[in-house]
Every structure is written in C-alpha cells, then in structure tokens.
C-alpha positions in Angstrom: 0.0 0.0 0.0 1.2 3.5 -0.6 1.3 6.2 2.0 -2.0 8.0 2.6 -4.2 5.1 1.4 -7.2 4.0 3.3 -9.8 1.2 3.4 -12.9 0.4 5.5 -14.1 -2.7 7.2 -17.3 -3.5 9.0 -17.4 -5.7 12.2 -20.8 -6.4 13.9 -22.3 -3.3 12.4 -19.4 -1.0 13.2 -17.7 0.7 10.2 -14.0 1.3 10.8 -11.8 3.4 8.4 -8.1 2.3 8.4 -5.5 4.9 7.3 -2.1 3.6 6.1 0.8 6.0 6.8 4.5 5.6 6.0 6.9 6.5 8.9 10.6 5.9 8.2 9.8 3.5 5.4 7.5 1.4 7.6 3.8 1.3 6.9 1.7 2.0 10.0 -2.1 1.6 10.2 -4.3 3.8 12.2 -8.1 3.1 12.6 -10.8 5.7 12.9 -14.4 4.5 13.7 -17.1 6.1 11.7 -19.6 8.0 13.8 -22.9 6.2 14.3 -26.2 7.3 15.6 -27.3 6.0 19.0 -30.0 3.8 17.3 -27.4 2.3 14.9 -25.2 1.6 17.9 -28.0 -0.1 19.8 -29.1 -2.2 16.8 -25.5 -3.5 16.4 -25.2 -4.3 20.1 -28.6 -6.1 20.2 -27.2 -8.9 18.0 -24.6 -9.8 20.7 -26.7 -12.3 22.8 -27.3 -14.3 19.7 -23.5 -14.6 19.2 -22.0 -15.1 22.6 -24.8 -17.0 24.4 -24.3 -20.2 22.5 -20.5 -20.3 22.8 -20.6 -23.2 25.3 -23.8 -24.6 23.8 -23.0 -25.8 20.3 -19.4 -24.7 19.5 -18.2 -22.6 16.5 -20.8 -24.0 14.1 -23.7 -23.0 16.4 -22.2 -19.6 16.9 -22.0 -19.1 13.1 -25.6 -20.1 12.8 -26.8 -17.8 15.5 -25.1 -14.7 14.1 -27.9 -14.5 11.6 -30.5 -14.1 14.3 -31.9 -10.6 14.5 -33.8 -9.0 17.4 -37.6 -9.2 17.3 -39.1 -6.6 17.2 -36.3 -4.5 15.7 -35.2 -1.4 17.6 -36.3 1.3 15.1 -38.0 4.7 14.9 -41.4 3.0 14.7 -40.6 0.7 17.6 -43.8 -1.3 18.5 -44.7 -2.2 22.1 -44.7 -6.0 22.7 -48.4 -6.9 22.9 -50.0 -8.7 25.9 -51.3 -12.2 25.5 -53.5 -14.5 27.7 -52.0 -15.5 31.0 -53.7 -18.9 31.0 -54.8 -20.9 34.0 -51.4 -22.2 35.3 -49.4 -19.2 36.5 -47.9 -19.7 40.0 -46.4 -16.8 41.9 -43.2 -17.1 43.9 -41.3 -19.2 41.4 -37.6 -19.8 42.1 -35.1 -17.3 40.8 -33.0 -19.1 38.2 -31.9 -18.6 34.6 -31.9 -22.3 33.8 -35.1 -24.4 34.2 -33.2 -27.6 33.4 -33.0 -30.1 36.2 -32.6 -33.9 36.5 -35.3 -35.9 34.9 -36.5 -33.2 32.5 -36.7 -34.6 28.9 -36.9 -32.7 25.7 -35.0 -30.6 23.2 -32.7 -28.0 24.8 -33.6 -24.4 24.1 -31.9 -21.1 24.9 -33.9 -17.9 24.6 -32.0 -14.6 24.7 -32.6 -11.0 24.1 -33.2 -7.6 25.6 -35.9 -5.7 27.5 -36.2 -2.2 26.0 -38.2 0.9 26.4 -40.0 2.5 23.4 -37.1 4.8 22.8 -34.7 1.8 22.6 -33.2 2.2 26.1 -32.3 -1.2 27.7 -34.1 -1.7 31.0 -31.9 -3.0 33.8 -33.3 -5.2 36.6 -36.6 -6.0 34.8 -38.3 -8.9 36.3 -39.0 -11.8 33.9 -41.1 -14.8 35.1 -41.3 -17.8 32.7 -43.4 -20.9 32.8 -44.4 -23.5 30.2 -45.5 -27.1 29.6 -43.0 -30.1 29.7 -42.1 -32.2 26.7 -45.5 -34.0 27.0 -47.5 -30.8 27.1 -48.2 -31.0 30.8 -47.8 -28.2 33.3 -46.4 -28.8 36.8 -49.1 -27.4 39.1 -47.8 -29.0 42.3 -44.2 -27.8 42.2 -42.1 -25.4 40.1 -40.8 -27.6 37.3 -40.1 -25.5 34.2 -41.0 -22.4 36.1 -38.6 -19.6 37.2 -37.9 -15.9 37.3 -34.8 -13.8 36.6 -33.8 -10.2 36.3 -32.2 -8.5 33.3 -28.6 -7.4 33.8 -27.3 -3.8 33.7 -27.6 -3.8 29.9 -31.2 -5.1 29.8 -30.2 -8.6 28.7 -31.8 -11.9 29.6 -31.0 -15.5 28.9 -33.3 -18.4 29.6 -32.1 -22.1 29.4 -35.0 -24.6 29.2 -36.5 -27.1 26.8 -38.8 -26.7 23.8 -42.3 -27.1 25.3 -44.6 -29.9 24.2 -48.1 -29.2 22.8 -50.8 -28.5 25.3 -54.2 -29.7 24.1 -55.9 -27.1 21.9 -52.9 -24.8 21.8 -49.9 -24.2 19.6 -46.4 -24.4 21.1 -45.7 -21.5 23.4 -43.9 -20.1 26.5 -45.6 -17.9 29.0 -43.8 -14.9 30.4 -44.4 -11.9 32.6 -42.1 -8.9 32.3 -42.0 -5.9 34.6 -39.7 -2.9 34.6 -38.8 -1.7 38.1 -41.9 0.0 39.7 -43.9 -0.3 36.4 -46.9 -2.3 35.3 -46.6 -6.0 34.4 -46.7 -7.2 30.9 -48.2 -10.7 30.6 -47.6 -12.3 27.3 -46.5 -15.4 25.4 -43.7 -16.4 23.0 -44.4 -18.5 19.9 -42.4 -20.7 17.6 -42.3 -20.2 13.8 -43.5 -22.9 11.5 -45.8 -24.6 13.9 -48.9 -26.1 12.2 -51.2 -25.0 15.0 -50.2 -21.4 14.8 -53.0 -20.9 12.1 -55.7 -22.5 14.3 -54.8 -21.2 17.8 -57.1 -18.2 18.4 -54.7 -16.9 21.1 -51.7 -16.9 18.8 -50.2 -13.5 17.7 -47.6 -13.3 15.0 -46.0 -10.3 16.6 -44.8 -12.7 19.4 -42.9 -15.1 17.2 -39.4 -15.7 18.2 -36.5 -16.1 15.8 -35.5 -19.8 16.2 -32.6 -21.8 14.7 -30.9 -25.1 15.4 -27.8 -24.7 17.6 -25.7 -27.7 18.4 -27.8 -30.4 20.1 -30.7 -28.0 20.7 -32.3 -24.8 19.5 -31.5 -21.1 20.0 -34.1 -18.3 19.9 -34.1 -14.5 20.3 -36.8 -12.1 21.2 -36.6 -8.5 22.4 -39.4 -7.2 24.6 -40.4 -3.6 24.2 -42.3 -2.1 27.2 -44.6 0.9 27.1 -42.4 3.1 29.1 
C-alpha cells in the first residue's frame, strides 16, 4: 500500500476506516471508527446475545448459525410495544429465581432464549423482572411444584438469557412459552412467546404473529431470540 491510502471494514455493524501512513519507510495503520447514531449503535449491540450466548452450547458451528438471528421486534424509529397475551390458568407466583429451568429428569430438546428488554425509545431496561413458565415435553404443566418455572432479572444492559426445553403441545394450543415482564416500579406485561413454522399457529385463536421468536438449530438443541419492548 502507498502512503496515505485507506480502506474500510465492518465488524458487527461498526464501520472502521483504516488509514495507512509511512513512517521511516515502515507502513503504520491507524483506525478511525465512523460516527454512528445512537440507534445504529444499539441495533448493532442487540445482536450480541445471539452470538455469545451459544459459545458453550454448540461450538463454533452453532455460533456461526446464531449470528444471523436478528432482534424481534427491531429497535427502530417506529418501535412497537410488545403486545400482551393471555395469562392462561397455570401461572404460579413465587417461582424460584433461576436462569436455567433444566433439572434432573427433564426430557426434551434443549432451548436457549436470549434478548433484551427495552423501552419504546430503545433504552435497555436493567433489573426488569421476567417470570417464565411452560409445559413439559409431553404438554403437561407442573401445578404441584415449580418444574419448568422460574424468574430472573435483566442485567445492567437489559439482557436476559433463559435455558430450558422446547415445550410440548398443550391440548388445543400451539407451542408457546408464558412470560411476565415488569420494569422496576412499572406495570406488568403478561404475554407469550411462539415458535415459527408450527402447524397449530394458524388454528390457535390466542396466537399472535408479533410474538414469534427467531429460532434456529444450535448444536444439540435450538436457540431463539426475542426483544421485549415495554410501554415506558
């Protein structure tokens, strides 16, 4: 390269301009990040859970697959609030605090769901309470204990990560996961998450397409992403 030349590269949504200078006959490269808007920065950052979450889950091949996952809904100027959805009859308060619902004896396909909890202006919400519950591999809810039930809090960047199994089909319903989400000192959002490509999505009157996760195979299980947007 000649002195004064430059080229650009893009890494995870960040554009970097590299300048090549000649000092004493030696070429020296100096990088200069291109200025981004705050929303562009957040959009680039919101793909991170889909990349690092599966590092120990399925190896390099799984990481490459999950890089294509995009947040749902996207963080954009017309950002939509995540809609509520039926609570159902099987919610139990006081679930244990845990990010993994896996325990001895639980059968099924492993699933990791990851994403962010955001406000309508794309700000990550730290310490948001998230309470998950769903049916087991046979479509049965545990109503005597807390199997496949648990709550957690988002971290300082609004991120969450749930380790569980793909739920079985509960009679009359499509495949789904129940969740309650609450920002600190704000109202509770009760909703559900759905799986794409399920035959019963078209016949389940509770189903809402806005609540579809992005799901891909990852190692010996599946990985999914969903970003919750709260009306705050």
